C-alpha positions in Angstrom: 70.5 -52.9 8.2 69.4 -50.1 6.0 69.9 -50.6 2.2 69.1 -48.5 -0.8 67.0 -49.7 -3.7 70.1 -51.2 -5.4 70.9 -53.2 -2.3 73.9 -51.1 -1.2 74.3 -51.1 2.6 73.7 -47.5 3.9 73.8 -48.1 7.7 74.3 -51.0 10.1 73.4 -51.6 13.7 74.8 -54.5 15.7 74.8 -55.6 19.4 72.0 -55.1 21.9 69.9 -52.4 23.4 68.2 -53.0 26.8 65.1 -51.0 27.6 63.2 -50.5 30.9 59.5 -49.7 30.9 57.8 -48.4 34.1 54.1 -49.3 33.4 51.0 -48.4 35.4 48.2 -51.0 35.1 45.8 -48.4 36.5 44.5 -51.0 39.0 41.3 -51.6 37.2 41.9 -55.3 36.2 41.4 -54.4 32.5 44.0 -55.1 29.8 46.3 -52.1 29.0 47.5 -49.2 31.1 49.9 -46.3 30.7 53.7 -46.3 30.1 55.2 -43.9 32.6 58.8 -44.1 31.6 60.4 -46.0 28.7 64.2 -45.6 28.2 67.3 -47.4 27.0 69.3 -48.5 30.0 72.2 -50.2 28.2 73.6 -49.9 24.7 76.2 -52.5 23.6 77.7 -52.3 20.1 77.3 -49.8 17.3 73.9 -48.3 17.1 74.2 -45.1 14.9 70.5 -45.2 14.1 69.3 -44.7 17.7 69.6 -40.9 17.2 68.9 -40.8 13.5 65.8 -40.6 11.4 65.9 -43.3 8.8 64.0 -41.2 6.3 66.5 -38.4 6.7 69.3 -41.0 6.0 67.6 -42.2 2.9 67.0 -38.6 1.7 70.6 -37.7 2.2 71.9 -40.7 0.3 69.5 -40.1 -2.5 70.6 -36.5 -2.8 74.3 -37.6 -2.8 73.7 -40.0 -5.8 74.9 -38.6 -9.2 
């Protein structure tokens, strides 16, 4: 949920997003590695914020306030 300073609900997400991450450990037996591909594979429910910048949302709402 994204709320403004007064507590008013601006945007809501619900449901589930499933991600897959293809990860290369680099074969060197040390912690860490490199993420080769990270993507959402399944989106269930309303997720309007997936393609939205939350700061832009807040700026738009602030500009719309009288």
